[in-house]
N, C-alpha and C positions, 0 to 999 in steps of 0.2 A: 504494500500500500504506500502511496506517495505521501511524503510529509508535507503538511500545510505550513507555509511560511506566514509569519504574523506581519501585520501592517504596522509600521511605525507611524502612529497618528500624529505625533509632534512634527515630524518632518513633512508629512502630507499637508497639514494645516499651514505650516510655514511656507512651503513652496507655493501652494495655491494662493495664499494671502499675498505674498510678495508678487506673484505673477499678476494678480488682479490689479495691484497698485501700479506696477511698472507698465502693464498693458494699457491701463487707462491713460497714463501720462504719454506713452509712446504713440498711441492712436490719436489722442487729442492733439499732440504736438505735430504729428505728421499731417493731419487734416488741416490744422491751422496754417502750417507752413505752405502747403499746396495752395490754399485759398489766398494767403497773403502775397505770395510770389506772383500768382496769376493775376490778382487784382492790381498789384503794384505796376505790372507791365501793361495794364489796361487791355487785357485779352477779353474775348467774348465770354458770354455766360457758359457756353458748352465747354470751353477750355478751362474755365474756373472750376466747373464741376469735375472735369477730367483730372485736373491737377490735384483737387481735393481727394478724389478717389485713389489716385496714385500715392498720395501722402498717407492715407489711411492704410492702404495695402502695405506700404513700407513699415508702418507702425505695427501691423499684425505680424509681419515677418520678424521684426525685432522682438516682439512678445514671445513668439514661438522659440526663437533663439535663446532668449532669457530662460524660458521654462526648461529647455533641454539642458542648458548648463547648470541651472539650479538643481535639477533632478540628478545630475551626475554628482554634485557635491553632497546632496542630502537625499539619498535613495529612500524610497518608501518601504522597501523590503530588505 
């Protein structure tokens, strides 16, 4: 019979909590940067929306990268 590994709840809560905080900041900053740059250069509305979406996607990528490195440092099992 296989042995069941226990979950380290402290690490789980720490990693998810930190990921939520960092993710909120990264996505917000990415979206705001895309909006600000496109608006500053007086581009059209569609370009502003596109730049904002690209910024949000960059923030999501940064969030996933943060989660992966945080999980390596504090594994759940």
